[in-house]
C-alpha positions as CSV (number, residue, x, y, z in Angstrom):
1,X,-13.4,-3.1,-3.1
2,X,-15.1,-5.9,-2.7
3,X,-16.4,-6.6,0.9
4,X,-15.6,-6.5,4.8
5,X,-13.7,-10.3,4.3
6,X,-10.6,-8.6,3.0
7,X,-11.3,-9.7,-0.4
8,X,-11.5,-7.5,-3.4
9,X,-13.5,-7.3,-6.6
10,X,-10.0,-5.8,-8.3
11,X,-6.7,-5.9,-7.9
12,X,-3.8,-3.4,-9.3
13,X,-0.3,-4.8,-9.6
14,X,2.2,-2.2,-10.5
15,X,5.4,-4.1,-11.7
16,X,8.8,-2.8,-12.2
17,X,12.0,-5.0,-12.7
18,X,11.8,-7.9,-13.9
19,X,8.3,-7.5,-15.1
20,X,8.0,-11.1,-17.2
21,X,8.9,-13.1,-14.4
22,X,6.7,-11.3,-11.6
23,X,3.8,-11.5,-13.8
24,X,4.2,-15.4,-14.8
25,X,4.5,-15.8,-11.4
26,X,1.1,-13.9,-10.5
27,X,-0.5,-15.8,-13.5
28,X,0.6,-19.0,-11.9
29,X,-0.6,-18.1,-8.3
30,X,-3.8,-16.5,-9.1
31,X,-4.9,-20.5,-10.3
32,X,-4.2,-21.6,-6.8
33,X,-6.1,-19.2,-4.7
34,X,-9.8,-19.3,-3.6
35,X,-11.6,-16.4,-4.5
36,X,-15.3,-16.1,-3.1
37,X,-16.4,-13.6,-5.7
38,X,-15.3,-12.8,-9.1
39,X,-12.0,-11.1,-9.1
40,X,-10.0,-8.7,-11.1
41,X,-6.3,-8.7,-11.4
42,X,-4.8,-6.0,-13.6
43,X,-0.9,-5.6,-14.1
44,X,0.7,-2.5,-15.3
45,X,4.0,-2.3,-15.7
46,X,6.7,1.4,-15.0
47,X,8.9,1.2,-17.5
48,X,10.4,3.9,-15.3
49,X,10.7,2.1,-12.5
50,X,15.1,3.1,-12.1
51,X,14.3,6.6,-12.3
52,X,11.4,7.0,-10.6
53,X,9.6,5.8,-7.5
54,X,6.5,4.9,-5.4
55,X,4.9,8.4,-6.1
56,X,4.9,7.7,-10.0
57,X,4.2,4.0,-9.9
58,X,0.8,5.2,-7.9
59,X,0.3,8.2,-10.4
60,X,0.2,5.1,-13.1
61,X,-2.6,3.6,-11.3
62,X,-4.5,7.0,-11.0
63,X,-7.5,6.0,-13.2
64,X,-8.2,3.2,-10.4
65,X,-8.0,5.6,-7.6
66,X,-12.2,6.3,-7.2
67,X,-14.2,5.3,-4.2
68,X,-12.8,2.8,-1.6
69,X,-8.9,2.2,-2.1
70,X,-6.3,0.7,-0.3
71,X,-2.6,0.8,-1.3
72,X,-0.3,-2.6,0.2
73,X,3.5,-1.8,-0.1
74,X,4.5,-4.8,-2.3
75,X,7.6,-5.8,0.4
76,X,5.7,-5.4,3.6
77,X,4.0,-8.9,4.9
78,X,1.1,-8.2,7.9
79,X,-0.8,-10.9,9.7
80,X,-4.2,-11.0,8.2
81,X,-6.7,-9.9,11.6
82,X,-4.2,-6.5,11.3
83,X,-5.0,-6.6,7.3
84,X,-8.2,-6.6,7.9
85,X,-8.5,-3.9,10.6
86,X,-7.2,-1.6,8.3
87,X,-8.9,-2.6,5.0
88,X,-12.6,-2.9,6.6
89,X,-12.6,0.8,8.1
90,X,-15.7,2.5,6.8
91,X,-15.8,6.3,7.6
92,X,-16.3,8.6,4.5
93,X,-13.6,11.3,3.7
94,X,-11.0,9.8,5.8
95,X,-7.9,7.5,5.3
96,X,-5.9,5.5,7.3
97,X,-2.3,4.2,7.7
98,X,-0.6,1.4,9.6
99,X,1.8,2.4,11.9
100,X,4.2,1.0,14.7
101,X,4.8,3.0,17.8
102,X,8.5,3.0,18.4
103,X,10.5,4.7,21.1
104,X,13.3,5.7,19.0
105,X,13.1,6.1,14.9
106,X,15.7,5.9,12.3
107,X,15.9,9.8,10.6
108,X,14.7,7.9,7.3
109,X,11.8,6.1,7.9
110,X,8.6,7.6,7.4
111,X,7.4,8.8,10.6
112,X,3.9,9.8,12.1
113,X,3.1,11.9,14.3
114,X,-0.3,11.7,15.6
115,X,-3.1,13.3,18.7
116,X,-4.6,11.3,21.5
117,X,-7.0,10.3,19.1
118,X,-4.6,8.9,16.8
119,X,-5.3,11.6,13.9
120,X,-2.2,12.1,11.9
121,X,-1.2,15.7,12.2
122,X,1.9,15.2,10.8
123,X,3.5,12.0,8.1
124,X,7.4,12.5,6.8
125,X,10.8,11.4,6.7
126,X,13.4,14.0,7.1
127,X,11.6,16.4,7.6
128,X,10.1,16.0,10.9
129,X,12.3,14.7,14.0
130,X,12.8,11.8,15.4
131,X,11.9,12.6,19.1
132,X,8.0,14.4,18.0
133,X,7.5,11.5,16.2
134,X,4.7,8.5,17.8
135,X,5.9,6.0,15.3
136,X,6.5,4.8,11.7
137,X,4.1,4.4,8.9
138,X,4.4,0.5,8.0
139,X,3.3,0.1,4.4
140,X,-0.6,0.0,3.9
141,X,-3.4,2.8,3.8
142,X,-6.7,2.4,3.3
143,X,-8.4,5.3,1.5
144,X,-12.4,6.2,1.3
145,X,-14.6,8.1,-1.2
146,X,-13.7,11.5,-0.9
147,X,-10.0,10.8,0.4
148,X,-9.4,9.0,-2.3
149,X,-9.7,11.5,-4.7
150,X,-7.7,14.4,-2.8
151,X,-4.9,12.0,-2.7
152,X,-5.3,11.1,-6.6
153,X,-5.7,14.8,-7.7
154,X,-2.2,15.4,-5.5
155,X,-0.3,12.6,-7.0
156,X,-1.2,14.1,-10.2
157,X,-0.3,17.7,-9.1
158,X,3.2,16.5,-7.4
159,X,4.0,14.4,-10.8
160,X,2.9,17.3,-12.7
161,X,5.7,19.3,-11.3
162,X,8.1,16.7,-11.7
163,X,7.9,15.2,-7.9
164,X,8.9,11.7,-9.6
165,X,11.6,10.2,-7.5
166,X,9.9,10.3,-4.0
167,X,7.3,8.3,-2.1
168,X,3.5,8.3,-2.4
169,X,3.1,9.6,1.2
170,X,3.9,12.5,-0.2
171,X,0.8,13.1,-1.4
172,X,-0.6,11.6,1.6
173,X,0.7,15.2,3.7
174,X,-2.7,17.0,2.1
175,X,-4.6,14.4,3.8
176,X,-2.9,14.9,7.7
177,X,-3.6,18.8,6.8
178,X,-7.1,18.5,6.0
179,X,-7.5,16.3,9.2
180,X,-8.3,13.5,7.4
181,X,-6.0,10.6,7.7
182,X,-5.6,8.4,11.1
183,X,-3.4,5.5,12.4
184,X,-4.2,2.1,12.5
185,X,-1.5,0.8,15.3
186,X,-0.1,-2.5,14.9
187,X,0.1,-2.8,18.6
188,X,2.3,-6.1,18.8
189,X,0.9,-8.0,16.0
190,X,3.7,-9.4,13.5
191,X,4.4,-7.5,10.3
192,X,7.4,-8.3,8.5
193,X,9.7,-6.2,5.7
194,X,11.2,-8.5,2.7
195,X,13.5,-6.7,0.6
196,X,15.8,-9.4,0.0
197,X,16.3,-13.0,0.2
198,X,18.3,-12.9,3.2
199,X,15.0,-11.1,5.3
200,X,12.9,-14.3,3.9
201,X,15.6,-16.3,4.9
202,X,15.8,-15.1,8.5
203,X,11.8,-14.7,8.8
204,X,11.7,-16.1,12.3
205,X,9.6,-19.5,11.3
206,X,7.2,-19.3,14.4
207,X,6.2,-15.9,13.6
208,X,5.9,-16.6,9.8
209,X,3.7,-19.5,10.9
210,X,1.5,-17.1,13.2
211,X,1.3,-15.2,10.2
212,X,0.2,-17.8,7.5
213,X,-2.2,-19.6,9.8
214,X,-4.1,-16.2,9.9
215,X,-4.9,-16.4,6.2
216,X,-8.5,-17.4,5.6
217,X,-9.1,-20.5,3.2
218,X,-12.0,-20.5,1.6
219,X,-12.1,-24.1,0.5
220,X,-15.8,-24.3,-1.5
221,X,-15.0,-21.1,-3.4
222,X,-15.2,-21.2,-6.9
223,X,-11.4,-19.8,-8.4
224,X,-12.8,-17.1,-10.5
225,X,-9.8,-15.0,-11.3
226,X,-9.1,-13.1,-14.2
227,X,-6.1,-11.1,-15.0
228,X,-5.7,-8.3,-17.7
229,X,-2.2,-6.8,-18.6
230,X,-2.5,-3.5,-18.8
231,X,0.5,-1.9,-21.0
232,X,0.9,2.0,-20.0
233,X,2.2,3.9,-22.2
234,X,4.4,6.2,-19.7
235,X,5.0,9.4,-20.0
236,X,9.1,10.2,-20.2
237,X,10.9,10.8,-17.2
238,X,12.1,14.0,-19.4
239,X,8.4,15.9,-19.6
240,X,8.1,16.3,-15.8
241,X,12.4,17.5,-15.8
């Protein structure tokens, strides 16, 4: 991560289905975005997307899990001030997850249990009763140096034991056990989960405008985006069976 403005020196995008179409779209968008510094966009391909989940996608990007890292789920749209709050946290050996407080949380949601200091005691899905959780994980997390390496090692350990069909939050649990994990609450600031075209079409126009208006535009910046595709040789699913 490059600066406290929310801009990055390197962006890694992990692609699965419709790889060629999405890559072409990314290449087109890169030339229309204003960057304040030289930014490298790396695209990795998860060929086993049909049989794996996000933990395996993050595993493919393990070489980039070092130092200051932010992971943003692709189906989550977050207002820029909220995104920047998470992205600019700066405490060594710590990590933060964006979460929304909810009085009633569906069992299949990734839930967070916190203390009065917003430290995460537990994070998980069905292994955490809804009545004990304070909120749900939204899909944006930030790891500082120290926490990143612990997270990476846990990702590699889990995948090495054949755990490839779950979410990457399975590895974040270890950070909670080490008392390194904290929440950033959305506190009513807009965010959306967009899984389908219907979700996109039903997006409230006023809220959508609120999000897009908050994205900073650097009109005088020179576009210096570099796109490089890394064709990772995915290890066979059978190797982890």
